Steps between C-alpha positions, in 0.01 A plus 500: 500500500590865525681453831756277333584767242476809722764693691259626764142498621353802678181535703327778689267278699402469864795349686347158567403437136826449302582166666141384475499584127840347435674831427788465746847355449436178689212426264692579180865413566464141380370630168754784477776517764611847385160670513455805722164536672425856613204581722383852586231474768359703786663320794721230350456130430560389860370620834174578673386766250597318182134425423397866525463733202651845528503838335734796488276709728491227764877461492551871556287460811665181626858620461488847652505705180169670571599583858779726369309653207269800524459801722563456875141582599338326203417139429773259388547518123607259230738612230350652186619204290493123577870492579488163680354339188732680260818434695384143571490431129848646460634286787347188347664584167838549667463173690396310188786638291752430779381140523526458123859624510579254780334217310709583196812427708376208710237333283269482801175690532323613815201678648509880524257624760411872516206631700348843532522508880875433511553740211326780689690425822831513312412842359478653848867572431661757731188513718552130571871551570430778748228300674693173521826656621378790713133426576392798293121537489415670170217748477336713235632846427313792342544606138654167391811596698811290532528379862846646559634706205322828561379671292426227246132528419234672294465877529199701380554750220284774353349256249574149627763298681875458497716213626835583659758250619760647731716188526803713594535801726617713209167439327315630805721809505437558130126449545450755774718750316299467178170508689605837641580407860881452491529570872344157569815333366693613807221495755606282795162327494550366146875442455488125437248223444461426870432867575252529215322183607468634853369835372304378196186669631669840487697464177248349259225766539758766411609311188139445395416866535793594279439226240146629438637823355596359160368244255640148476666585169664809645639306794631224276686758295664639812568172680630279220872439545486618860240280668367162383141579408209399280145604422207293624362418156163359414504181292419710194790734575732203555429370150578844358829526690798546263670198658201280411513627142878469470500140626212406268302365791168538317464274197233403249445129440279355229225268620278293270184586694564850629726651236783720622520481880702753699678353798801529730829351383720281716778672697779257403693587185786312329764696311528254211136411444237653278194632677231261381172523687228240464161461659439265788358166381136416550418223743605178329607677182810284456360174636451336160846600380673372813316168501575449132865609499611374842292186538417409141123508547282500192227759459243226557658410833510865600135546403406197708680642803312825453166319466575315824588836663853382580632813333 
């Protein structure tokens, strides 16, 4: 069958299902010892939650993401995009490719188990490091602020919002100078990150009052090259950004049913490859071709499988 001729099998099922359906390595190794079996599930293939389904939103709740997202006095918030799902897919791809490289050297396949819960826990990153080593209890900060590098947050402007990232003291000094309050650079209350964290409640209202005096575009013109900064674009504005245009991140792909379809391009580019974009296949679009070319099935056999709802 296909397993004998395949390099890998991937599933995105509930954790307890791959083994039951014969999609794990122990079920397929006798047919193909080098096959890699990758599973992306909610809670993994083993353990007390393996039978449970899961979604991005739930994982953000389970793993602490929502507890550190949003305004301090507001309700916990999820991220604007399903980042657990998106990064989970990327982790599964990395795991699958790594296993294929190993198999190429050893000739032996394996299971690759990635689950959304573990993926989300791993992405706690520096918050996890601080908590595990120092007992740090993270909390939510106003204005999407960084917990320690102050000021690194959104600031209101005359016509919108601005993001500033003062990852070095010199950026803070440049910021207050350009905002029109240079004396704050040498104020004892705000000399370093620890001082500014302690006196955040005094400093930030001053910066906000000053940032409201010009438009986002005006501030960007003044801050660029002196302070890491960015506008808070809408999705429409993001697609019109010169970087989006330059990198050809919006493409048109021909589709037999819908004509020319505008969509987002992939972010990975190879220097020696032509940019050829094709539509995603329909469900089962290549089934007949694969069964015929890989397994030698006749069209009659394929039609029979379809009549029996096997495919």
